[in-house]
N, C-alpha and C positions, 0 to 999 in steps of 0.2 A: 694376407689379409691382419690385420692388424685387433679392430676388434669386430663386432657380431651386431648389425643391427639392428630391431625392436623384428624384422618380417625372417628372416634369416633366426632368430630365437623362436619364435612361434613356432620354423617347419622343425624346427628339431625336437621338440617337446611333443609335436602333436605325434614323428615317428616313436617317440617315446614312450607317449600314451598305448597309442594303438597295436606298436610292433610291427605296421605294416606300411606304406606307401600307400596302398590307396589308403588303408586308414585314417592317417594322415589329410586326406585329398579330398576324404570328404567329409572331417574334421574341418577343414578348414575353405572348403565350400571353393576346390582348383584342380586344378586337372594334376595326375597321379604322373606323368613325366615330369609334369616339374616342377613336385618334389624330387624326386627324384635326382631332376640336372641342380636344385637348390642346392643338396644335402653335398653330393659326390663337389660341389664348387665350393662348398663352407672346406669341408672334408682338404681339399684342393689346398686350398689357401689357406688353412690351418697347420695344416701339417702334419696334424694327426689323423686319424681312425673313430672316428664317433661310434661305429654302429657295430656289430658284426652278427649274424645270421646265424639263429641256432635253431633245428628244428623249421625252416621258413617264416620265420618271426624274428626283425630287427632289435635286439638285446644293444643295450649303451656295453662299448668295451668297456673293458676294466683299467687302459688307461685313462678313461674319459670321466669318472668318473667324478672328480674336481667341476669339471667343465657342467655335467649334468644338477652336481650340489649349488653350482650358483645360478644355472637356471631357475634353478627351483625355487633361488632366492627374489630374482627377479620377479617373479611373476607372481606371489607372494606380495612383492610392493608392489606390485600394477593392481593387486585386486584389491590392497591396500588403498590404493588412489583410489580406483574404480568409486568404492565402498564411500569414499572422504568425499569423490566427486558430488554423489545419490544425496551422500547428509546434505551439501550444499545444497543441491536443486530442489530438496525438500524444507531445508531450514530444520533439517532430525539436528537436537542440541545447542544449537543458536537458539539467544532473544531478541528480541526488538522491544528496546524504553523511548515509547514516545507519547508527547503528551498535547491538548488541545482545550481551546477554550472551550466552556460548557456550551455557550451558541452554535459550535458546530458540532460538538460530540452527542450532541441527541441525535440527530440521522445523517449525519454524509460520514461520518468517523463511522459508525458500524457499519455504513454501507461499506466502505473502503477495505476494512477489514476483511468483509465476504469476499473480497475480490486477493485481499492479501494475501487470507487462510487458501483459498483452493490452488494459487504461486503458490506456496508454500504450508503444503497439509500440516506439515509438522511442525514448524514454527510458534514457542513461546513468545507470545506477547506482553508486554506491561504496560496497560494504556492508564494513565490518569490526566485526571479532570483538570484546570489548573487556572489559577487567578491568575490576572495581572503581573503582579508584584512576586509573586512564585515563578514566571515566566524564562527570567533573567536567572535563577542561581539554577535552576534544572537544567538551563543548557551548559552554563560557564561549568557550572561542577559534572557536567558529562551523564549526568543520572539518566541523560535522554539524547535521541538524535535529535529531533522536531519536535516543534511544539506547532501545530493547524492553530492560525488567528483571524480574526476578524477586522481586524487592522496592524500599521507599522509601527513602528517606534525611532528614532532615532538612537543608536546606543554601537560605538565603537568595534564590539566586539560579536557584537548580531549581525547575523545576512536574513535580508527576507526576502525568499522567495514567490511570484506572483503564484496561484492555483487557477483565481478566476474570482468574475466578476455577476453578483446578482444586484438582486435591491430589495425594497422597505416594502411590506405590506400591511393593511389595516388589519386590526382584529377584534374580532365583535365575539361576543354571546351570542350563542345557537337564538334565534327571535325576536333580534335587537332592530328596532328599525332599522335602522342605514343597509343590515346584511344582505336587501332583496336589489342592491346598489350594482351594476356592472364596475365600477371605483368611484373610489371617495377623495373628497382633498383634506387635508388637514385642516381645512377653514368649516367644515361638516364638524370633524373628530377636537376643534380646539371647547365645544360645549356641554362637549360629553365630559365626564369622571375619565380622568386619562392616568394610568397605572405606570409604570415607566422606570428607568435605574438611571441612576445620577448623572443627572448630565455633565457632571464634570467625569466619571469614568470613561475613558477611552470610548469602549461598546457604548454606554448612557448619552454621550459626544455625536455619536454617530443615528441613534433612531431620533435625535432632539434636532435633530438640520435640519427638517423640512418645516420643521415650524419654523424654528429662527430666519432660518432664509424669508419665510413667508409671513414677516416679522407679526407675528403671534408671539403673543407670553405662556410658555409652558408651564399648566398649573395642574402636576401632580398628586391625584388628590392618595397613595398608596406606590409606594417604593420599596424595590428589589432591589440584590445583589443579580442576581444572574434571571437571564431570560425565563428560563425555565420556568422561572417560580409568579414572573411576570404572566405565563400561559399557565400556571393552574387560577391563580385568580382571575383571570379575564373569563377563565372556562365556570368559574365559580356564579358570574354573573354581577360581578363588583367594579368591573371597568369597560372601558378599552386602551386599546394600545393600538403603536409604531412599534413595528419589530423587523428582523429580518429575516429575509425568508425562508435561509435556512434551518432556524429555527422553527419555525413550521410548516418543514418540507413533508411531513408523513403524508402520504397516499388519503386517510380515513383521520377526524380529531374532532370526537365526535363532542360537542360541545360548543364549535369554535365555527366562528365564519372567517374565512379569510377574503377578503374584497382587497380588491391592485391600487393603487394611490398612486393619485393625479400626477402630484408632486412623484418627479422621476428619478428618486435617489438613490444612485449609486451606492453596494458596498463591494470593496476590495477583497478576499483573504488572499492567505499567507502561510509559508511552511517558517516557520521560522526555527535561525539553524547556526551556531557557533562557527562563530569566522572562521576560517580556516581547515575546519574538520572536515576531515575526508568520511563521507556513509558511506553504509555498507548498502548491498543493493539491495537490502532490505527495508529499509527507510527513504532507498529511491523507488524503488517499486510502493511504495506506501505515497510517494508526492505523486508518482503517477497514478494510482488508484482514485485521489481525493481530490484528483483532475478531472478522473475519467465521470467522477457520481459527480459535483459542483454543476459541472456542464450540465449533467444527464438532468440536474433540477431546474436549472434555467430551460431547460428547452421544455419540458414534461410540468407544466405547471397546474397541477390538482384546481386549482380554483380556478383558472381559466380555465380550465376542461370541462368545468362544473360549469361556469357563465355561458360556455359556447353552446352545449346540449340545453340549455332550459330557456335560450333564444332562441336557438333549433325549435 
């Protein structure tokens, strides 16, 4: 026998700690005869005596002191490995940096972080809300591992991983004459004061699309940079808007009414990552959590439930 297996080392250490074969067997939850045979087999194979009996107890033989010193070192390393694995499982001492565009960050990212925290309760999370023009540098300079996006664009050094699909909804101030309808067309909205994002902006182009496809002139009376600013302006009764459903996915949104849009306009979401970069297990879990919350949001639209309840 040239080397010892981890099972043999474990048996030797158990005898050393307890001083008896029966105690070692109990510690390892195995039979005493099995431990006895294993120790004899190890001694025969090594050609040395590991234990001697003193007052009914097994004590390390003097000539085996070096062996027991090494076994102790092995166990310290195993315990260190266990500690490191536990840290990895909990995220202790680790950090995840990722970003999101504002439209997804408001509700979807926060829900995904809840699931991420459940999986890795001690993980440090650095969440950044980014403008479109900040995304490329953020990923290429490896300031973060991924960015949750409501659109994709061509870039030779970036990859876009699909997360989920959603749609657009009409958003009205509470009490608006159109708020009682089950669905609204852009033909109804075009005569209202419209608040929105510049159609030149990739996100603005998405929410402007149903108007343009219907051949309508989009006349915005107020233009804002981010979807959440648009939401706030509508809440204050300054106009109406068409917006992605993820930006208004809160169960309760006082002062606002969400109505389904007749024009079935889809919106795709993505995780943008640097091409060729290996993602951490924390980033992989974030992507999975985002997929789950996005899917849940499209299955459980609160405005549809409210409309169904009202019709019943």
